N, C-alpha and C positions, 0 to 999 in steps of 0.2 A: 152656474159653476159653483162648486162647493169649496169653501175656503179650508186651508189646513195650516197647522203650525210647522214651520220649517226654518230653523235657525241653528247654527253651530253651537250657540250657547246652550241650547236645550240638551245637547249630548253630554254635557258635563255639569250643568247647573240644574237647579230645582225651581219649582214655582211655588208661590204662596197665594192663599185665597183670602177674600174679604168676608164672605158669608157663604151659607149653604144654598143649595138649590141652583136654579138657573140665574146666573148673575154674571157680573164682570170679574175677571181674574187678571192678576199681574204676575210678572216673572222676575227672576233674579237679575237678569241683564236685559238690555234693550234687544228686541228681536222684531222680526217682520211677520205679520199675519198674511199668509198667501191663500187666496180663495181655493181651497181644496179640502176634501174630507180627510180627517186625520185622527188616529187613536194613539194615545201615549200615556205611559206611566210617569208620574212626576213625584220626586222626593222633595218635600218642603224643608227649607232651612230658614233663612233670615231675610228681612227686608224692611222697607218703610212705607207707610200708607200714602198712596197717591191716587189720583183719578186717571182714567184712561184718557190719553191724548189722541185725538183724531187727526190723522194725517190730512193735510190740505191738498195733497197731491191727487192726481187722477189715476195713480198706479194701483189702486185698490189695496194699499198697504197701510198699516197703522202701527206706530211705535208704542210699545207698552213697557213700563218700568215697574220693578218690584215695589210694592206699596206697604208692606207690613212686616213686623218682626214677630214670628210665630214660633211655637214649640214644634217639636218633631212630629210630623203627620204624614199620612199617605193620601194622595189624591189621584183619582183615576178620571181622566178626561174622557167623557163619553161621546160628546158631539160638539161641533162648533157650527153655528149658523149665523147668518147675517148678510149684509150687503156692504157696499163700499162706505156707507155712512156709519154703521154700528154693527158690532158682533156680539153674540151671546154664546156663553160656554156652558154646556151641561156637564156636570161632573158628579162623582161619588166620593165622599170623604170617609176615611177610616181612621179613627183616632186610637193611638197606641198608648201604653202606660208610660208616663214620663217620670224618670228617676229624679230623686232629690239632689240638691247641690252637694251634700256630703258624700252621697254614693258616687256621684260623678268624680269628685276629687280623689276618692279612694281608688276608683277604677284607673284614673290617670296615673296615680303614683305606682299602682301595681304594674301598669303597662310600662312606665318609665323604668322601674327597677328591673323588670324582665328584659327590657332592651339593653340596659346598662350591663346586666349580668351576662347577657349573651355576647355583647361586644367585648367585655373583659375576657370571657372564656375564649372567644375567637382570637383575641389579641394574644393571649397566652399560648394558644395552640399555634398561632402563626409564628410567634417569636421562637417557640420551641422547634417548629419545623425549619425555620430559617437557620437557627443555630445548628440543628442536626445536619441540615444540608451542607452548610459551609464547613462543619467539623469534619465531614468526610473528605474534604479537599485541602485540608490544612497541611502545611509542611511539618515534618517532625522536628523535635527540639534538638536534634543532633548538632545543628549549627551552634547551639548554645552550650550543649553538653561538652562539646569539643571545641570551645571557642578559640579560634586561631585567626585573628584578623590579619589583613594584609599589612605586613611590615617590611621596611626597606631591606634590600641587600646592601650591606655596608662593606666598603673596600677600605682596608687598612694598609698603611705603609710598612716597611720592614721593621720599624720601631714600635708598631702596634698603635700608631695614631690614626684616627679616622681621617680618611682622605676624600672619600666620595660616597654618594648614596645613589642607588637605583631604585625607583619606586613609582607606584601609581598613587599610593597614599603614604605620606611621610608621617610615620607614627613611631612613638617610643612607649613601649608597654610599661606600666607600673602596676603594683598591687595596691589594694585598698588600704593596706597598712601603711603605705608610704604617703598617703594623702592626709594632710592635717584636718582635724575636725572643723576648723574654721572654713576651709575650702569646701568641705562637704556641706556644711550649713548654708553656705552661699548658694551652692547649686540647688539644694533642696528648696530653699526659700523661694526662689524664682521659678523653679520648674515643677516641684511636687512637694508641697509642705507636709502633706499627709502620707508621705511615702512609706514610713514605718508603721502606718496604722491601717492601710487598706490591703485588699487582696489582689492587687493588680489593676483594679478599676476604682476610681474615686468618683462615686455617684454624686456626692455633694459638689465636687469640683465640676463635674460635667453639667449639673443643673445650673450652677452659678455662671459657668461660661455661656450656657444657653441663654440665660436671662440677660447677661451683659451684651451678648451679640445681638439679641433681639432688640434691646434698647438702642444700640448703636446703629442698627440697620445693616450691619455687615460684620464679618468675623474680626473681632478684636482680641479674642482670647481663645486659646485652644483648651480642650479638656483632657488631652492625652497625659497619662502618667508617665513616669520614667520607664516603668515596665512596658507600657505600650510602645514607647519610642524604641526600646530595645527590640521588641518584637518586630516592629516595622523595619528597623535598620538591618537586622540580621536575617529575617525570614520572609519579608514581603517586599513588594516594589513600592515606588513612590506614586503610583497612579492615584488620582483623586476621585475615587469611587466609594459609594456607600459599602459595597461588598468588601473593600479593603479594610474599612473601619470595623466591620463586623468580625472579620478574620483577626484583626488586631486585638479586639476585645477578648475573643476566645483564647488567643495565644497568650495574652497578658495573664489571664486566670491560670492557665496551665503553667506558665513560667513561675508565677507566684507560688504554686504548689510544689514545684520541682526544685527551686533554688532559694537560697537565703537572700535576704535583702542586701547584704553586703556584696554577695556575688553579682547580683543584678546591677548594683550601683558601680561596681568595678568595671563591668562590661560597658556601662553607659559612659563612664569617664574616659575609657580607652577608645571607644567607638565613635564618639561624637566629633563632628567637624567644627573647628574653631576659626576657620578662615586663614588666609595667607598660606595655604598648603599645610596647615597644622591639623593633623588627626590625633585626637587624644589630648587630654589636658596637660600631660607632661611635655609633649612637643610644642603645645601652645605657649607654655611657660618659657620654654627655651627660645622660641622664635620671637616672642613679644618682649620678654624681659631679660633674656640671657641668663636665666636661673632655673633651678629645679622647682617642681611644684611645692616641695616641702620648705622652700625658701621664700615663698610668696608672702607679701604683706596683705592686710585686709583690702585696701583699695585695688591691689593687683588681682587678688582672688575674685573679687566681685566683678571686676572688668571681664575676666575670663568666663565667669559663670553666666554672664548675660549674652555671650556670643553665639551659642549653638542655635538660638531661635532664628537669627538672621545674620549669619557670619559676614556677608558682604555689606549689608546695611549698617552694621555696627562696627565695621573694620576700623580700629583706632588709627591705623596708619593712613587711611584715606578719608574717613569721616570722624575726626576726633570729637567734634561737638556731639554727634549722635551717640558715639561710644561713651562719652562722659555722662550724657543723660541716662543711658541704659545702665551704666554702672551705679549711678545714684539711685536709680529705681530699685536695683537689687539691694542696695544698702538699706533703703527705706523698708523694703519687704522683710529684710532680716530683723530690723528693729520691731516691726509689727508682730512677727512671730516670736519675739523674745530672745533672739540669738545674740543681739548686741544692744547696748544702751543708746539712748538718744545722743549722748555726748560722743560716743564712739562713732555713731553714724555721721554726726556733724563734722568730726575731725576727718573722717575718711572721705566725705563728700568734698571737703575743701582741698584735698590733695590733688596734685596734677596727675595726668595719666602716667607719667614716669616711664615711658617706653624706652627700651634699649634693644631694639630689634636686631636679629641676625641679618646682616647685610648679604644679599646674594653676591657670590663671587663673580664680578663682571669679567674677570680675566683669569680663568682657572688654569694654573700652570700644569696641572696633571690631566688636562682634558684628553690628550691623545693617549696617554697611558691608560686612563680609566676606560676609554672607549675600547681599547684592546681587551681589557678585562671584561667589559660588558659583552663583547662578542663571544669571548671564550665561555663565559657562564651561560649565555643564551644558547649557544650551540650544544653544550654538554648537558645542561640541566633543564633547559626549556624556559619559555617566557614567564610562566607562572612562578617558578622558583626564583627567577631573577628579580621580578618586580614586586612580588607579594610574599615570597617565601621566607624572608628574614635570614638569608644566608650571611655568614661572616667570611669574607674573602681576604686572607692575609697575603699580601703581595711582596715582591722583592724591591719595590720602588723606594728609593731614598728621596724623601720629599725635598730636602735641601738641594740635592743634585738635580732633581727634576725642575725646580725653579731656576737653577743656574743654566740648565740646558735650554729652557725656553728663552731666557734672557740672552744667551749666546746666539741662538738662531736669529732672534729679532735684531740684535745689534749687528750681526754679520750681514744679514740681508739688507738692512737699511744702508749700511756702508757701501755694499755692492751697488745698490740702487742709486745712491748719490754719485758714484763714479760714472754712471751713465748719463747724468744730467737731470735737469728739472723739467718735469712734464707740465708744469703750470699749476695755477690755483685750483682749488676744489670747484669754485664757481665765482662769477662776478656779480656784485650787488650794485644796483643802481642807487644813485645818491638819495632819491626820494624814498627808497626802501630801507635806509640805514637804521631807522628807529626800530622797525619790526625785526630786522635782521639781528640787531644787537640784543634785543630781548630773547630771541630764539637762541642766540649764542650763549647768553647767560644761563638759560635753562640747561642746554646741552653740556655746558662746562660745570654745572652744579654750583654756580656762585650765588651768593645771597643778594637780596634786593633791599630797597629802602625800608620796606615794612619790617624786615628782620633785623635791620640795623647793621647789616654786614656788607652793604653795597660797596663795591670798590676794593674789597679785601681779597687777597689771593691766599687760600689755605693750603696750597699744594706743596709737596716735597719736590726737590730737584729731580728732573727726569720725567715729570708728569706731562702727558700729551694733552693738547687742548686745541680748540679752534679759535681763530682770531681774524678780525676784519682790519685790513689796511686802511687807515684814515688819512695818512700822510706819508710820503716817501720822497727821499732825495738820494743823492749818490752815496751817502754814508750809511743809510739805514732806513727802516720803516717804523712808523709809530702805529701801535696796535690798539684795538679795542676788543677786549675779551669778554664783553658782556657787562659793561659798567666798570670794569677794571682796565687800567691802562698798562701798556708794556712797550718795550722797545726791542727791535730786531736789528742788531748792527750788521754791517757788511761782513764782518769777520765770521759771523755765524751762518753765512749763506754763500760763501765763495764757491761752493760746489755747484751752485744753481745755474750752470751753463745750459745752453740749448743742447738737447740730446743729439749726438752725432756718433753713430756706431763705428765710424772709421777713424776717430780721433781719440788718442789716449787722454785720460782725464787730467793727467799732469800738464798737458799741453794747452788746456783751455780752462782758465780760471776767471770767474766773474769779477769784474773790476768796479762795477757800479750797481748799487742796490736797485735803482730805478730801471735798470736794464732787464730785470727779472720780474719786478713787482710794480703794480700801479694801484692807485686809490680805488677801493671797492673790491679788491681781491680778497676772497675768503680762503685762508690758508691754514695749514696745520703747523703747529709750533711745539717746541719742547721747552719747558720751564727750566731755567738754569739756576735759579735760586740766588741770583746776584742782583745788584743794583747798578744802574748806569750812572754816569756823571751827573745826570739830571735827577738822580734818585728814583729812577723808574725800574721796575723789574725787567730783567733781561731774558730774552728768548732766542732759540735757534730755529731755523727753518727746517721743516721735516716733510716727508711724504711717505705714504705707505708703499712698500716695495711690491713689485709685480712678479719677481722671481720667488721660488719656493725653496724650502730646504728641509732636511731631516737630520736628526742626531740620535744615535743609539750608544749608550754606555753600559758595559757589562763588567761584572766581576770575573776576571779571567779564570780564577781558580775554581769557580762553581758554575758559571754560565748564567748567573742571576742577572737579569736586566735591571740596572740601577736607575736609569733614566731613559725616556723615550719621547721624542718630539717628532711629530709627523708633518709639520707645516708651520707657516708663520702665525696663523690665527685660526683656531678650531671653529670659532663662531662664523667665520667666513667660508671655510672649507673643511669638512669633516673627513676628507680623504686622507688616510694615514700613509704618507709617503715612506715612512720608516718600515712598514710591513707590507704595503700593498703595491708600491711603485717598483716595477722591474726596470732598472736602467743599466746601461753599459758601464762597467767599472773602469774602463780604459786601463791606464798604466797601473792602477791599484791591483790588477790581477797578476802583474809580472812576478811578484814574490812566489806565487804558486808554480809558475814556470821554472823559476830558479830552484825551487825545492826539488822538482823532478830532476833537474840537472845535477844537483849535488848528490843525488842518490844514483846517478848513472854515469859516474866517471869524471864529472867536471868538478873543478874547485874554484874558489873565488879568484884565483890567479890565472885560470884558463883564458886563453886569448881567442877572440872572434874578431874577424876583420869587419869593421864598420865601413861598408862601401856600397855604392849603388847596386841595385839588383832589380830585375823585373821578373814577376811571376805570371805565368799564364794559367788561367782557369778555364779549361776546355768545356766544362759543363755549362758555363754561361758566356763563353767567348769573351773573356775579360782579361786584359793585361793590367797588372797591379804593380806600381812602383812605389814601395813604402819609403818614407823618409823620416828623419828626426824632426823634433819640434823646431830646431833652429834652421832647418833646411840645409844642414851641413853633414858631412861624413868625416869620421875621425880616425879612420884606419884601424890598426891593431888595437883592440880594447880588451882589458880584463873584464871578467864578469862582475867584479866588484864595481868597477867604473860604469859598466853597462847598466847596472841596477841603480846605483846612486845617481847617475846622470839621466836615468830613464831613457836610455837609447833604444829607439824602436827597432832599428835594423838589426842590432845585436840580438834582441829578444826574438825576432822573427827567425833569424838564422838558427838560433838555439832550438826553437820549436821544430824547425825543419830537421835538425840533427836528431832530436829526441823522438820525433814522430808525434803526430797529432793525437793518436789514441792514448799514448803514454801520458800526455798532458791532461787529457780528459779524465783518465783514471785518477790522477792526482787531484784534480779539481773536485772529484767526487769524495775523495778522502777528507777534503776540507768542508764538506757539506754542500758544495755547489754542484747540483745534479740536474738543473733545469736549463733549457735554452742554450745548450752547448753546441756551438757551430763546429762542424768537422772540416775546418779549413784553417789556413794560416792566420786569418784575422783573429782567431782565438788568442794569439800571442799578445794582441793589443787590447784584450778585454772586450771583445764584441759580444759576449754572452749577456744575458739579462739576469741581474741579481737585485735583491732588495737590500737596503742598508743594514737591516738586522742580520741577514744572511752573511754579508761580507764582514760585518763586525765579528760575528761568530767565527768565521774562518780565520781571522787574525788572532784568535785566542791560541791557536797552535803555536804561533811565534812567541807569545808571552809565556806559555806554559811548557816550553821546551818540548814541543811535539804532541801535547795532549789537546784534543779538540773538545771544547765545551759547547754543547748545544744550548741555545738560548731558552730560558723559561722565566716566568714572571709570577706564577701563583704558588705560594709556599704551602698554603693550607686552606681548605674550605670546610666550614663547620655549619651544620644546619641550626635551626632555631632552638632545637632541644639539646644542643651541645655535642651532637654526634659528629665525629670527623669523617667527612665524605672523601677527602683525598689529601695526600701529602705530596707536595711538589718536589722536584729534584731532577737531576740529570747526571748520568755517569760520564766521566771523562773517558774519551776514546783516543787511543794513540793513533795519530795520523802520520807522524814522522818520528824517526829515531831521535834520541837526545842529541846525538852528534850533528845530524843534519839540521835539526831545529836550532841548535846553538849557532851554527854558521849563518843561517838566515836571520836569526835575531841580531847577530853582530853586523850583518850587512845593512839591515834596516836601521840600526842605530847610526850607522855611517850616513844613511840618507838624511838623518836629522842633523848630524854634526856639520856636514858640508855638502849636502845634496839638495834636492828639490824640497825637502822637508825642513829646511833650515829655520823656518819661523818657529818651529816647536821648541827650539832652544830657549825661548823666552820662558818656558815653564820652569827652567832651572832644576830639572830633575832628570835622572836617567830615563830616556824615552827612545822608542824606535817608531818608525812610521813610513808611510809611502803615499805620495800624491797620485792622483788619477785625473786625467783630462781626456775627453773624447774629442773627435773632430769638430772644428769650428767652435770650440768652447761651449758645447751643448751641455755637457755634464762635468761637474767639478767635484772631486773627492779628496778627502784626507782621512786615512786610516792610521791611527796611532795607538801606542800602548806603553804602559809602565809595567813593572813586575806584577801589579795586581789589577789594573784597570785597562780595559780596551775600549776605545771610543772611535766611532766612525761618523763622518759628516759627509752629506751629499748636498749639493746646490744645483739647481737647474729650473727650467720651466716645465710645467705639466705637459704642454705641447712643445715639442722639441724646437728650440730656438737658441741662437747664440747669446751667451751671457754678456758678451762685450769683448772689446779688444784686450787681449792678454789676460782674460779672466780664467786663469788656470786653477787647478786644484790648490796650488801654492798660494794664490792670491785670494780666491773666492771662498775656499773651504777651510784651509789651514788656520786662518785667524779665528774662526768660530771654534775650532778645536782648542786652540791655545787659550782663549778666554774661558771656555768651560773647564779645562783641566787646571788652570790656575785657581779657579774657585773650588774645584773638587779636591785638590791636593792641599789647599790652604790649611795650615795647622796640623797636617798629618806628617808622620815621620818619613824621612827620605829612605826609600827602599832601593838597595842596589840590585842589579841583575845578578843571577848566580854565576859562579866562576865556570870556566870550561869544564865539561864532563871528562871523565878519564879517557875517553876515546878521542879527545882533541888535543893536538899539540900546537903551541903558539910559535910561529916562525917569523923571523925578521925578513921582510920582503921589500924590494924596491917597487914602488907602486905603479910606475909606468909599464914596466916589462912584466911584472908579476913574478920575477925571478928573485933568487936569494940576494939579500943585500950584504955584500961583503965589505971588507975594509975599504974605506975611502968613499963609500956612498953616504952622502949627507942626508938625503931624504929617504926615509923608510917608514914602514908601519909594521906592526905585529899582526900577522894574519893567522886565523885559525884553520887548521887542516885536520881532516881525519888522519889518524896515524898511518903513515906510509904513503900519503898522497901528496906531500909537499914537494915543490920543485927541488931539483938537485943542482941545477945550473945557476951560476952566479951572474948577476947583472953586470954589464960593462960599466965602468966608472966614466962618467961624463966629465970632460975637461971644463965645460962651461959652468959657471956659478949658477946654481939652481937645478942642475941635473937634467937638462934636456928641454925640448920645445914645449912639452906639456907639463913640466914639473911645477909650473906656477899654479897649476890647478889643484895642487895638493898642499895640505897644511904643513908649513915648515917646522923643522926641529924634531927633536926626539919625542915620541909618544909612547908612554909605558903601556903595558898590556891592559891595565885597568881603565884606560881612556883611549881606546883605539880611534884613529882618525878616519876621515872620509875626504870629501872634496869641499872646496870653498863654495859659499852660497851662490846660487843662481836662481833668480825668481822666475820659474816657469813650472 
């Protein structure tokens, strides 16, 4: 068997020789000699001198190691012979010229330089190719040429005061000229100190950031210039990819060539996010300090300058310590670049944060009004214009009246709710959980703790609502813990807290012991009274959130402008606007429209209709209907004045029957009520569906002597460039003649003087109005007006349910109207209603019979009639003092025309 060389090492390594001729040879690495003939070319490199080591194994192999360090040669192996004990190699050696050491060094340098040059050229070509590739896909600079960032649509009230904002980014634009140099220096010091000296890319800054990040082992400093940040913000996305950084760099160069430094900086200051919903440095100054950017101090300016890097992390309202550290870092940087002295830095660093943040309005009184404006703008101009277009919407809202309207609704609904009884505490707290509960109550009530030095103090104004834990109770009252602060709830302030009973009048069930309604551990809602008990403890009243809802609409009768609009108890709990979206039955509040049709069709206030039982058959639904009055009584011959003032159902139904249903429907349409009109006699009792704003608008006809004012609430819309997009307004349309309208106005004034609207007399102004109540006290209304203002109130449940025993329009809705109108008219001059128009004559009438009051009639009124329609027959003189069986229902004594009477009060 002929041996051969066969080892993987021989494929990549070379052999070295010891001498020429037939002798022993070693190789670069260990290998195995296998007995087989083999020819191979070997390239000689390096090694160390060793002897052949004979393998002691019987596998006919021998390990051989490189034995010498030789210069470059070529060796040809010709033959290998031997046996298992020893092998001989026959080879041929060819020696080549060996270069000197200097030549080798020059050659290496040349090769190195060639490689470096090639790599540099390749890099340049690669970078150029990359830039060219991404340049083809870059957005145009149009977004900067025509820089129009998202700015809020601002709603203003009728006096031009800002009332509400609609936005995705709350921003207030400013020009660079409005920004003090000190503020600019603060921003540049921390963000881009070389801003005015580079062409959009700060190569030195990029290198320094690279070294700093390399040393830190993670990203601790960015290398983006302000120009790059502008490019990223306006033209690119926030994706974290190298491709975005390349695009950002290219765009930064282009921006630098196209725009001045001040233009770029102005965009940056307006575009950056400063946290807490503040976009742009002006909005940040307003939100954090309550001042404009040009009013900022050095500590305030540096605080804002440090926010864009990480607005949440450095938020001074949530992380004051981190914000303070960041501010001081900005101050130090300003000192390092020479913007401020060391002394100025030290003084500013010693200053507190000094925040005076704008507090979010937790209970926005214009929420329902502004929501109506929001829907209007959204529908007409679109979402983008509403939230990002910067529109200015001037509305008809009177901010003071709007706040009064909300207060009136809440007060009225709470009183209504109390009349139904106490539904119980919010929850019960076990004794072992008192400590945790008290701390939670403290936080919810916004009270101080021991650390703040304000523990136990009550900073509230009277009327403030809070939560309290009952810690002790007896028959006279309850001791409260409001979160570290103590209070007392006397029995007097919770007598309404009887157990709910829908069949019992609230006046018939009064709480007599505090411990009958409350127990220790009860978590309750209370109202701060601002007084002290005999034990010098703050006093509170028991409260509960109402479950009924309400709506109030107030309009300027002469223009149709909506002055105030409230669509529910709490917008944060229910955004459903009952003033504009809820269609409810108006009940008796619809009757004046029926009477308007009557006055135009041969009837007068003195016309008689017999109030007597009657049954109507409806063959279409096989139904017999027997209408009745609220009192379940019938009153015989009744004048139309009495029928309206007393809100007699049967009289109105018979009147509709005489007029015809279609005639009444046509009159309803004149008043703007053209939806859900039933074509049956139930229309007489207000079975149609109306919204509070529609019915309030209808009553402008009575205030305006026949002119109908359609409701509107947007006076003007202006775009961000100052262009007027629309002007609001509505023309008055005549719905009734002056003569007819005057008669109805006078009748409705009588409703207030002595009818179901008697509560409105508390306003102590000339007013007219009408109550409305539907079956089972489901809906309660009061519609009232003065010569200038018309206000409508609705109360009810979203899902039809009874409000409670005797909760009529007079009791449930009228008090809300009174409270609002007292506030609305406070300090305003008393305006009289206009005198009778030329077509009306005032006639002395005996009120029971509706006939002329002749000599000897002690009880009379002055009634208005269209000329030629007054009665000609005189009433009989009654021998009884008081003038008859029903005369007690009328105001005694002489009433001059300027103060026409009606009926005495009756609460229904």
